[in-house]
C-alpha positions as CSV (number, residue, x, y, z in Angstrom):
1,X,4.7,-9.9,-0.2
2,X,4.5,-7.2,2.5
3,X,1.9,-4.6,3.0
4,X,2.0,-1.9,5.6
5,X,-1.6,-0.7,6.1
6,X,-2.3,2.7,7.6
7,X,-5.8,3.8,8.3
8,X,-6.1,7.4,7.2
9,X,-8.6,10.2,7.1
10,X,-6.6,11.5,4.0
11,X,-3.6,10.5,2.0
12,X,-1.9,11.9,-1.1
13,X,1.1,10.9,-3.2
14,X,3.1,13.2,-5.4
15,X,5.6,12.4,-8.0
16,X,8.9,14.3,-7.8
17,X,10.4,14.9,-11.2
18,X,13.8,16.5,-11.7
19,X,13.6,20.3,-12.2
20,X,9.8,20.4,-11.8
21,X,7.2,20.9,-9.1
22,X,5.8,17.7,-7.7
23,X,2.6,16.5,-9.4
24,X,-0.2,14.7,-7.6
25,X,-0.6,11.1,-8.6
26,X,-3.2,9.8,-6.2
27,X,-5.4,11.0,-3.4
28,X,-7.7,9.1,-1.0
29,X,-10.0,10.3,1.7
30,X,-11.0,8.0,4.5
31,X,-9.5,4.6,3.9
32,X,-6.1,2.9,3.9
33,X,-2.8,3.9,2.5
34,X,-1.0,0.7,1.5
35,X,2.8,0.6,1.2
36,X,3.5,-2.5,-0.8
37,X,6.7,-4.5,-1.4
38,X,7.5,-7.7,-3.2
39,X,10.2,-10.3,-3.0
40,X,11.6,-12.7,-5.6
41,X,9.3,-15.6,-4.9
42,X,6.0,-13.8,-4.9
43,X,3.4,-14.8,-7.4
44,X,-0.2,-13.8,-8.3
45,X,-1.3,-16.3,-5.6
46,X,0.1,-14.0,-2.9
47,X,-1.3,-11.0,-4.7
48,X,-4.8,-12.4,-4.8
49,X,-4.6,-13.5,-1.1
50,X,-3.4,-10.1,-0.1
51,X,-6.1,-8.3,-2.1
52,X,-8.8,-10.4,-0.4
53,X,-7.2,-9.8,3.0
54,X,-7.1,-6.0,2.5
55,X,-10.7,-5.9,1.1
56,X,-12.0,-7.7,4.1
57,X,-9.8,-6.2,6.8
58,X,-12.0,-4.8,9.6
59,X,-10.0,-1.7,10.5
60,X,-12.7,0.8,11.2
61,X,-14.8,1.2,14.4
62,X,-18.5,0.4,14.6
63,X,-20.9,2.3,16.9
64,X,-19.5,0.5,19.9
65,X,-15.9,1.5,19.2
66,X,-14.8,-2.0,18.0
67,X,-12.9,-2.5,14.8
68,X,-15.6,-4.4,13.0
69,X,-16.0,-2.5,9.8
70,X,-14.2,-3.0,6.5
71,X,-13.5,-0.4,3.7
72,X,-16.8,-1.2,1.9
73,X,-18.8,-0.7,5.2
74,X,-17.4,2.9,5.6
75,X,-17.2,3.8,1.9
76,X,-13.4,4.0,2.1
77,X,-10.8,4.0,-0.6
78,X,-7.2,2.9,-1.0
79,X,-4.0,4.7,-2.0
80,X,-1.5,2.0,-3.1
81,X,2.2,2.9,-3.1
82,X,5.0,0.6,-4.2
83,X,7.8,0.5,-1.7
84,X,10.7,-1.9,-2.2
85,X,12.3,-0.7,1.0
86,X,9.9,-2.9,2.9
87,X,12.4,-5.6,2.1
88,X,15.4,-3.6,3.4
89,X,17.6,-5.5,5.8
90,X,19.7,-3.3,8.1
91,X,20.8,-6.1,10.5
92,X,24.4,-5.7,9.5
93,X,26.3,-2.5,9.0
94,X,24.7,0.9,8.6
95,X,23.4,0.8,5.1
96,X,20.3,-1.4,4.4
97,X,20.6,-4.2,1.9
98,X,17.7,-4.6,-0.6
99,X,18.7,-8.0,-2.1
100,X,15.4,-9.5,-0.9
101,X,13.3,-7.0,-2.8
102,X,12.1,-8.2,-6.2
103,X,13.6,-6.5,-9.3
104,X,11.3,-4.3,-11.3
105,X,10.7,-7.0,-14.0
106,X,9.1,-9.2,-11.3
107,X,7.6,-6.5,-9.1
108,X,5.8,-4.3,-11.7
109,X,3.4,-7.0,-12.9
110,X,2.7,-8.0,-9.3
111,X,2.1,-4.4,-8.3
112,X,-0.2,-3.9,-11.3
113,X,-2.0,-7.2,-10.6
114,X,-2.5,-6.2,-7.0
115,X,-4.1,-2.9,-8.0
116,X,-6.3,-4.7,-10.5
117,X,-7.4,-7.3,-7.9
118,X,-8.4,-4.6,-5.4
119,X,-10.4,-2.8,-8.1
120,X,-12.1,-6.1,-9.1
121,X,-13.3,-6.3,-5.5
122,X,-15.1,-3.0,-6.1
123,X,-12.7,-0.8,-4.1
124,X,-11.7,2.7,-5.3
125,X,-8.0,2.6,-5.8
126,X,-5.6,5.5,-6.3
127,X,-1.9,4.8,-6.8
128,X,1.6,6.2,-6.8
129,X,3.9,5.5,-9.7
130,X,6.1,2.4,-9.6
131,X,9.8,3.3,-9.4
132,X,9.2,7.1,-9.2
133,X,10.5,9.4,-6.5
134,X,7.4,10.1,-4.4
135,X,6.3,12.2,-1.6
136,X,3.6,10.5,0.5
137,X,1.5,12.6,2.8
138,X,-1.1,11.1,5.1
139,X,-3.1,11.6,8.2
140,X,-3.0,8.4,10.2
141,X,-6.3,8.0,11.9
142,X,-6.2,6.3,15.4
143,X,-3.3,5.8,14.7
144,X,-3.9,2.4,13.2
145,X,-1.0,0.7,11.4
146,X,-1.1,-3.0,10.5
147,X,1.7,-5.2,9.0
148,X,0.5,-7.9,6.6
149,X,2.8,-10.5,5.1
150,X,2.3,-13.5,2.9
């Protein structure tokens, strides 16, 4: 399981449907935008570990300018977006291979489980839509971007 965490002052995801205007799926103010990918061997054990890691991640500055505050300390929220391309491999050729990315029948329950685990920890969570064409807009604060993998 891979998660790219971006600390944001605002984030929004829109679903792009053929022939129509994009519709807003999720919005977050101050918090984290999480781009989330799964591989074939991921289980709910990795999902629970990652949810706990994100919930406790101290990615916000305290009064002394040190990253000592977690989402709950700053009243932050989450925008969680599925992104199988986190498992893209472009080490050969010019077109990335995605064979390490979990197929939807594996990834969807893990994605939904991850969102549920975050909510169980009391965090406000907005989401994209698994498998949809999406536009993600964010204002990275800092910038702070952290790669988490389990």
